[in-house]
N, C-alpha and C positions, 0 to 999 in steps of 0.2 A: 484479591489475587495480586494486583499490581504492587501493593505494599509488601507482600511476602517476597516478590521478585526483587524489589528494590533492596530490602533488607539482606537478601541472599547476595546480591551483587556487591553491596557495601562490604560484607564480610569477606567475600572472595578477593575483591580488588585490593583490600588492605592487608589480608592475612594469608592468602593461599601461597603455598610454597612453590607450586608449579607455575612458571611464567605464562604458560598457555592458558591456565585458568584465570590468572589475573588479567590477561589481555581480553579474554572473552567477557569477563565481568565488566571491564571498562567500556567495551562496546555496548553491552546490555544496559549499563547505567545511563549511557548517553541516549539510548532509545526510550527508556521507561522512566528515567529520573526526573527530578524537578530542579529549578534553578539553584536551590540551596546545595545541591550535590555537585556543583561545579568545582568547589574547593577540593573535593575528593579526587576529581579527575586532574586538577592542577597538580596535586601531589603525585598522582600516578605518572604524570608527565616527566617526573624526575627519576622514575624507576631505572634500575641498573640494566634491565633487559630491553633491547630495542623494540621487540614485539609489543611489549607493554606500553612503551612510549608512543609507538605508532597507534595503538588502540586508544590511548588517551586522547590523541589528536582527533581520531574519528569520533570518539564520544563527545568531545567538546563541540565539534562541528554539528553533531546531532542535537545536543542539548540546547544550543542556540543562545547561550549567554555571552553576548559579544564582549562586554567589558571584562569579564573574568578570563575570556579566552585570548584576548588580543596579545597580551604580553607573553604568555607561555607559548602560543603558536608562533609568534615571531622568533622566539628562542629556538623552538623545535625545527624551524626552517633552516637553522644552522647546524642541526644535529649531524654527527659523523656518519650515521646510518642513512642510506638512500631511502629506505622504506619510510623512515620517520619523516624525512624532508618531504617526501611525496604526499604522505597522509596529512601532514601539517599544512602544506600549501593548498591542498584540496579543501581542507576544513576552513582555512582563511577565506578562500573563494566562496565557499558555501555560506559563510556568515556575512559576507560582504564587508570584511574588515578594511579600513582605510587609514589614512594618516601617514605622516612621514616615516614612522618606524616600520610600518607594514610595507610601504613602497620600497624602502631601502632593503628590506628583507627579500622581497621579490627580485629586486635588481641584482642582489648577490647571487640569486639562483640562476641567472642567465648563463653563467659559465659552469653550471652543475654538470658533472659527468653523466648523469642519468637523464635520458631523453624525455621521460615523462615529467620530470621536475622542470626541465627547460620549457616544455610545452605549458605546464601550469603557470610558470612565471610570466611567459609572454601573454597568455590569456588573461591573467590577473591584471597585468599592467594596462592592457587594452581596456578592460572593464573599468579600471580606475582612471582612465584618461591620462595616464602618466607614461613617460618614456623610460624612466629609470636611468640607466647608463647607456648613452647613445652609441658609444664605441662598442660596448658589449653586444647591443642589438645588431649593429652593422656587421660585427664579426659572425653572427649567426646566419647571415646570408650564405655563408659557405658551410653550414652545418650538414653533416651526412644525412640527417633525417629530413625528408621533404616537408613534413608538417611543420617542423621548426623553421625551415627556410621560408615557408609561406607565411607563417605568423609574424616572423621578424620583418619580412617585406611589407606586410600589411600595416604593421605598427609604424614603420618608417614613413610609409606613404601618408598615414594619418597626420604625421607631424612634418610633412614635407615643407611647409612654409616656415618652419623654425630654422633660422640661420645656422644653428649648430648642427642640425640634422643634414641640411644641404651641404655643409662643409665636410661632414664626416662621410657622407655618401660619395662626394667628389674625391675625397682623399682615398677611400677604399677603391674607387674606380681607377685611381692612378697607381696606388701602391699596394693594394690588397693582394692576398694570395689565393690562387686557385679559384674555386667556385665563388667565393665571396667577391672577388674582383669582377668576375663575369656578371654576377647578379647586379652588382652596383653599377656596372656600365650600362645595363639595360634601364636603370632608373635615372640616368643622366640624360636630359633632353637632347635631341639632335642639335639644337642651336648652341649647345655648350661643347660640341665636339672640338672646337678650336682650343678650348682650355685644356683638353685632354691630349692634344696632338702629340706632344713630345713623349708622353708616357705610352701612347698607342704605338708609336714607331718603335720604341724600345720593347714594347710588348710582343712584337713580332718574333722576338728571340726568347720569349718567356719559356722556362722549363716545362710549363703545363701546356699540353696541346689544346686543352679546353680554353685556356686564356688566349692562345694564339688564334684559335678559330674565331672567338668573339671579337678580338682586336681586328683581324682581317675583315670580318663582316662590317665592322663599324667604319673602317677606312675606305671601303669600296665607294662610299658616297662622297668622298673628299676629292675635289678636283685640284690637283697640285702635282707639278713635275716631281717634287721631292717624294711625295707619297707614292706616285707611280713607280719611281725607281726603287723605293723600299719594298713595295709589293712584288716587283719583278725579282729582286734579290731573294726575298723570302720564299717565293715559289721555287726558285732554283735550289734552295737548301732544304725545303720542307720534306719531312719524312712521314708525317701523319696524314692518312688519307682524307679525314674529315676536313682538316685545315687546308690541305691541297685542293679539295673540291671548291672551297670558298674562294681561294686565290685564283683558281682556274676560271671560275664563273666570272669573276671581275675582269680577268684578262680577256675573256671572250667578249664581254661587253665593250671593252676598249679596243679590241682588235690589236692587242699588243703583240708585235712580232717576236718579242723575247719569250713568249709563252710556248712557242712551237716545240722546242726541245723537251721541256718538262711535260707538255701535253702528251707527246709520244710515249714518254716513260710511264705515264699514269693510265694509259688506255686499258691496260690489263687489270686494273683494280676495279672491283665491282662497285665501290663507293665513289671514287673519284673519276672513274672512266667516263660516265656521261658528261661531266663538266669538262673533261679533257677533250671530248668530241666537240663540245661547244666552243672551246678555245681554238681548236683547229679550224672549225668552220668560220671563225672570225678572222682567220688569216687571209682568206681570199686569194691564196696562191695555188697554182696548179699542183704543186707537190702535196699540199694539205688536202686538196680535193681528191687526189688520187689515193691518199692514205685512207680517207673516209670511205671511198668506194670499195677499196679492198677489205675494209673492216666488215662490210656486210657479209662476206663469205669466210671470214676468219673465225673458225669455230674455237680457236684458242682464247678468244676474247669473251668476257662475260656477256650474257644476253642483254643486260641493261646498256652496256656500251654499244653493242650492235644496234639495239633499238634506237638509241640516240643518234647513231650514225645514219640510220634510215631517214630520220627527220632532217638531219643536216644535209644529206644528199639532196633531198627535196628542196630545201631552202637554197641550196647552191644552184638549182635550176638547170642542171646539165641536160643536154639533148636526150640522153638515155635514162634519165632519172626514173621515168615511169616504168621502163622495162626492167630496171634493176629492182624496183620495189614490188612489182606485181607477183613474182614467184614467192616472195617472203610471206604472202598471205596464207600459204599452205605450210609454213614451217611448223615443226613440232613444238617449238618453244613459244609459249603464249606471250612472253615479253617482246619477242622479236615480231610476232604477228601484230601486236599493238603498235610497235614502232612503225611498221609498214603502213598500217591504217592511218596513223597520224601523218606520216609523210605524204601519202596520197591525198589526204585532206588538205595539206598545204598546197599541193599542186593543183587541186580542184579550185581552191580559193583564188589562187593566182591566175588561173585560166589555162586550161589544157589546149594543146594544139588539136586541130580538127581530127586528125587521124588517131589521136590518143583517147578521145572521149568515149567512144563505144567500148573500147577494151577496158577502160577503168570502170565504166558504169556496170559492165557485165561482171567484172571481178568483185567489185565492192557489193553489188547486189547479192551475188552468190555467198559472199562472206557474211552478209547480214542474215541470209537464210540459215546459215549454219548455227546462229545463236551465239557466236563468239564476238566479244567486244561490241555488243549490240548497239549501245548508244554512241559509242565512239565512231562506229561505222556509219551510223545515222548522220552524225555531224560531218563526217568526211563526204557523204553523198549530197549534202545540202547544196542546192544550186546547180546540180548536174542534171539537166533536163533529159539527157539520153537515158537516165536510169529510171524515169517515171513508169514506163510500161512494166518493167520487172518489179518495181516498188508496189504498183497497184496489184499485181498478182500476189505479192506477199501480204498486202493488207486484206485481200479477200480470202486467202487460204492457208497462210502459215500456221503450223500447229503450235508454235511458241507464241504465247500472248504478248511477251515483251517485243518480239519481232513484229507482230501485227501492229502494236502501238507505235513502234519506231517508224514503220512504213507509213502508217496513217499520218504521223506528224510531218512527213515529207511532202504530203500532197498540198498543192497550192490552193488554199481555200478561197482566195480572192483574186486569182489570176484568170487567164484566158480559158484554162481547162477546168475551172472550178465546178462547172455545172455537172460534168460527168462524175465528179468525186463527191458531190453532195449526198448521193445515195449511200456511199460508204460511211460518211460521217453519221448519218441517221441510223444505219444498221449497227454501227459501232456502239451506240448508246445502250444496246442490249447485250453487249459482249460480256462473258463471264470474267474477263480479265479487267481489273480495276484500271490499269494503265491505258487500255484501249478505250474504256468509257471516258476517261479524262481527256485523252487526245481527241476523241470524237466531239465532245462538248466544246473543247477549245477550237477545233476546226469550224464548228457551227457558229461560234462567236465571231470568228474572223469573217465568215460568210455574211452574217447579219450586219456587221459593221461596214462591210464593203458594199452591200446591196440595199441595205435599209430594211430587210425583212426576209422571211422564208417565202418560197414560191407558193402559189395558191393551194397546192396539194400538201402543204406542210403541217396539216393538223395533227397527224400521228406523231410527228417530231415534237410538237408542243406538249402532247400528252406524255411522251417518254421523258422529256426534260422535266416536266412537273413531278413525275415519280422520282427521278434522280434527285431533284432539289430537296425533297423532303424525306426520302427513304433510303438513299444509298448509304452504305456503311463507310464510305470514304469521305472525309471532310473536304478534300480538294475537289472531288467529283461533285459533291453538293454545291460547293462554291462556284465551280465552273458552270454547272447547269443553271444556277440562280443568275449568274452574270448574263447568260444567253436570254433568259426570260425577261430580265430587266431591260436588256438592249432591245428586245422585241416590243416592250411597252413604252420605250422612249418616244417622244414626239416626232422624231425624224424617221422612225421605223415605218415600214409599209404595212 
């Protein structure tokens, strides 16, 4: 049967008038033919129809005769038709062809207009352990296709120790265009920023906002009066919100007073607004503080800006910060609620005044009960002892498992009140919510490490831990339960 197929394919590929039939025969011959049929496919590679030439490349790749295929595939990789170049490059990869001629052929394909061909060329060069044309590979850092960009970056990293590669990457970081320059900048180590400094400063005026953003981000780490002046000037003139956000972020860190005016202009932008808030917060002036306070109630501002203002007001530590933030916990906008939670967390961490503690504890515990921002609220409550009675009630009876888990994690497993919470940790081992079981086991581990063991009536807890350690469906619960059992068996345990 195979001989009949081969004979049919030979007649078709050499004599059929229809190009589609010649192409199908070339592919079939590659699949069923023998090495001596390579010469027929080599002749088909010169067919006037590109579909037949592409099929001949496929057939040669399947037939596996490397010596016969090398020269013709190298030539087909320069074909005027993209389909032929693509099939020929794939066939060369399949056959594992190598040598200077093949390497040069793949290097020429680095600038091919067809993305699949560029991908094939980069993949082949990596497999060959060859770079080809370093300038062409570096140029592909700016390719519109993400796969091409990734492959070119990987190839350059592979040869990073080659002086020619290092020089080309540095040149692209200094003089490249658009995305290629941005990618090259990320490949230049931070210690080499000095050698880029002049080009970075001019890059703040680059036509590409993408470049300006990357340049500004790189310059934020440079401590220099010249750089600070250039960044301040760039911020004053910037029109792109992403670039402005980076510049405002740096100005906020430095507390640069020149950022006040631009920050006020960018407050209404959803992207740059939060960083504008940060820049205003770094001013430390009564005027800036008042603008941030007014931003909390300014519904014309985007929610991310108002949320950032909530945190900034807390960091400012004003006498009324608590009372400004508490009402925001009930706002309709989830972003603003989150900002209020984070701001109150800042105030809790820094230490509330005596008359503020119960109000904040009640409000944050109620917010935790609602199931909004569960773990953020948990973090904000950490260390606020006045919240413990309400937190214990949530650990005992909240309908939401995540809320029960968050409440349980706030209980002090090794402090003065730990004894009354031990029962909650033990009961939590049987909770249907995975997060509760995990927090319960974690709490018991803290108890054991603090006291040296479980109380005399802790037998049921050991049995429950043993079941979790071997049979729970959650890997982290099994690990936590195992950790408790191992701690109980340690020599120092009671």
